[in-house]
C-alpha positions in Angstrom: 91.5 58.1 121.0 89.6 61.2 119.7 90.6 61.9 116.2 92.3 65.6 115.9 90.0 68.2 114.4 90.4 69.0 111.0 92.5 72.5 110.4 90.8 75.4 108.7 92.0 76.1 105.2 95.5 77.3 105.1 95.9 77.0 108.7 99.3 75.3 109.7 100.7 75.9 106.2 104.1 77.7 106.3 104.0 81.5 105.1 106.7 80.9 102.5 104.8 77.9 101.2 101.6 80.0 101.0 103.3 82.8 99.1 105.1 80.5 96.7 101.9 79.0 95.9 100.0 82.2 95.4 102.7 83.5 93.2 102.3 80.5 91.0 98.4 81.0 90.9 99.2 84.5 89.8 101.7 83.8 86.9 99.2 81.0 85.9 96.5 83.3 85.7 98.8 85.6 83.5 99.7 82.8 81.2 96.5 81.1 80.6 93.6 83.8 81.6 90.8 83.9 81.3 90.9 80.6 83.3 88.7 78.8 85.7 89.7 78.0 89.3 89.3 74.3 88.3 91.7 74.4 85.3 94.2 76.7 87.5 94.1 73.5 90.2 94.4 71.0 87.4 97.5 73.1 86.1 99.4 73.5 89.2 98.3 70.4 91.0 96.7 72.1 93.7 93.3 71.4 95.7 90.1 73.3 94.6 90.1 74.7 98.0 93.6 76.1 98.0 93.3 77.7 94.7 90.1 79.3 95.4 91.8 80.7 98.9 94.6 82.3 96.7 92.3 83.5 94.2 90.1 85.3 96.9 93.3 86.8 98.2 94.7 88.0 94.8 91.2 89.5 94.1 90.8 91.2 97.3 94.3 92.8 96.6 93.3 94.0 93.3 95.6 92.2 90.9 92.9 89.6 89.8 89.4 90.0 88.7 86.4 87.7 87.8 85.6 87.7 84.2 82.0 86.2 83.2 82.2 84.5 79.8 79.8 82.8 78.0 80.5 79.1 76.9 78.5 76.3 75.1 78.8 74.2 78.5 77.3 76.5 80.9 73.7 77.0 79.6 72.0 80.2 78.9 72.1 83.1 81.4 75.0 81.2 83.1 78.3 82.5 82.2 81.5 80.7 83.4 83.6 82.5 86.0 87.1 83.0 84.8 90.1 84.8 86.1 92.2 87.4 84.5 94.7 90.1 85.8 93.7 93.6 86.5 95.2 96.5 85.1 96.9 97.0 88.3 98.2 93.4 88.4 99.4 93.9 84.9 101.4 97.1 85.7 102.9 95.3 88.8 104.8 93.0 86.5 108.1 94.4 84.8 107.1 98.2 85.3 110.4 99.3 86.8 111.5 102.9 86.3 107.6 103.5 84.4 107.4 107.0 85.9 110.7 107.9 84.8 110.0 106.6 81.5 106.8 108.2 81.3 108.2 111.9 82.2 111.0 111.4 79.7 108.7 110.7 76.9 106.5 113.7 77.8 109.6 115.7 78.1 110.7 114.5 74.7 107.2 115.2 72.9 107.4 118.9 74.6 110.7 119.5 73.5 110.9 117.8 69.7 107.3 117.2 69.2 105.2 114.1 68.9 106.9 112.8 66.1 110.1 112.7 68.3 108.1 109.8 70.1 107.3 108.1 67.0 110.9 107.7 66.0 111.8 106.5 69.3 109.0 103.8 69.4 110.3 103.0 65.9 113.8 102.4 66.8 113.0 100.2 69.6 110.9 97.9 67.7 113.5 98.0 64.7 115.8 96.2 67.1 113.0 93.8 67.9 112.2 93.2 64.4 115.9 92.6 63.6 116.1 89.8 66.3 112.9 88.2 65.2 113.5 88.1 61.6 115.9 85.1 61.3 113.7 83.2 63.8 110.2 84.1 61.9 112.0 83.4 58.6 113.2 79.8 59.8 109.7 78.7 60.0 109.3 78.7 56.3 106.6 80.6 54.0 103.6 79.1 55.9 101.9 82.0 57.8 100.6 79.9 60.6 104.1 78.5 61.2 105.7 82.1 61.1 103.1 83.2 63.6 103.7 80.4 66.1 107.5 81.3 65.9 106.8 84.9 66.4 104.8 84.0 69.8 107.7 82.0 70.8 110.0 84.7 70.3 107.5 87.0 72.2 107.2 84.6 75.0 111.1 84.4 75.3 111.1 88.0 75.7 108.5 87.7 78.7 105.1 88.8 76.4 103.7 85.5 77.6 102.3 85.0 73.8 100.4 82.2 71.9 99.1 81.9 68.3 96.0 79.6 67.9 94.7 79.0 64.4 90.7 79.8 64.1 89.3 76.9 62.4 85.6 77.5 63.1 82.8 80.3 63.7 79.5 79.7 65.1 80.3 75.9 65.1 80.8 75.9 61.3 84.1 75.8 59.6 85.9 78.7 58.1 86.7 78.6 54.2 90.0 78.0 53.6 90.4 81.7 52.0 89.2 83.0 55.6 91.5 81.0 57.7 93.3 82.9 60.6 95.4 82.9 63.5 95.4 84.7 66.7 98.3 85.9 68.2 97.8 86.6 72.0 100.3 88.6 74.4 99.3 88.2 78.0 101.7 90.6 79.4 103.0 93.9 78.1 106.1 95.5 79.8 105.0 99.1 78.6 101.3 98.6 78.8 101.1 102.0 80.7 103.2 103.8 78.4 101.2 102.5 75.6 98.1 103.6 77.0 99.5 107.2 77.0 101.2 106.7 73.8 99.5 104.3 71.4 102.1 104.8 68.8 103.9 102.1 70.9 101.0 99.6 69.8 100.5 100.7 66.2 104.3 100.4 65.8 104.3 97.0 67.3 101.5 96.0 65.1 103.4 97.2 61.8 106.5 95.2 62.9 104.1 91.9 63.0 102.7 92.9 59.7 106.2 92.9 58.3 107.6 89.9 59.8 104.7 87.7 58.8 104.4 89.2 55.4 100.5 89.7 55.8 98.4 92.8 56.9 97.5 92.0 60.8 95.0 93.8 62.5 94.7 94.4 66.3 91.4 93.1 68.1 92.3 94.3 71.5 95.3 95.7 73.5 96.0 95.5 77.3 96.5 99.2 77.0 93.2 100.0 76.0 91.5 97.8 78.8 91.6 94.4 77.3 92.6 91.3 79.1 95.3 90.4 76.6 96.8 91.8 73.2 94.9 90.0 70.3 96.1 90.3 66.8 94.0 89.1 63.8 96.4 87.2 61.4 94.8 85.9 57.9 96.4 83.0 56.7 94.3 82.1 53.8 94.5 82.7 50.1 94.7 86.5 49.2 96.0 87.3 52.6 99.8 88.1 51.5 100.8 91.7 51.2 101.0 93.3 47.7 104.5 94.1 46.7 103.9 97.9 47.6 103.1 96.8 51.1 99.4 97.5 50.9 96.8 94.9 51.6 95.3 92.8 48.9 92.1 93.8 47.9 91.0 90.1 48.2 92.4 89.6 51.7 89.0 90.0 53.6 89.4 90.0 57.2 86.5 88.9 58.9 87.1 89.1 62.9 86.0 86.0 64.7 84.2 86.4 68.2 86.6 85.5 71.0 87.2 85.7 74.5 90.3 87.5 73.8 92.7 84.5 74.3 91.7 81.4 71.9 
């Protein structure tokens, strides 16, 4: 008997199965990006051919794009291909009533002045701070542990957050007093609003600082074109805030080069 010819990629697979797999690939890019096709295959237990087929489709639709990332394993001049969500992909997730919210904020600013938008942002994040405070406090006094607790709380609220300690720079271990954590958020439900009203990002950063008890610094934001929101959190000696809430003069923050997600 003559063996049946091999089927083309994706042919014979039910449409609903294809759609579910594509949604899983998109969600994995959101959560783990920048991420390679091989890493996605391992995470999802999907064949490399299937992963690349879905990535090609998502890229053509404009919700995923390739980011070239230089890594030590790829050699000079050969940056690795990593996939991330585009701004369109980010805004397609959780942006219900975006136009209404944008119009309302512009109207609020016109009628009551820019300060009214700042007050609104502070009220919005005050509720977040109140909910997160006991969760972060339960982690104790260690700033790294508090950062992980904050990342968990953010993830539960849909921000797809992670907290990774930065132990080395350019292959050398960072001195203890310069140790830090990078808090990353892969999704922001108010990304497009924050692009027009940066006060949302500024207010959220201030909340993180109060919750963690240290002076944090934003390295990138989705609203400003970054692929993730990245917050630098010093954890070494001298990183604590003074009683007045200002940064200690000894709390030097030395940014560690990253690919935006540790």
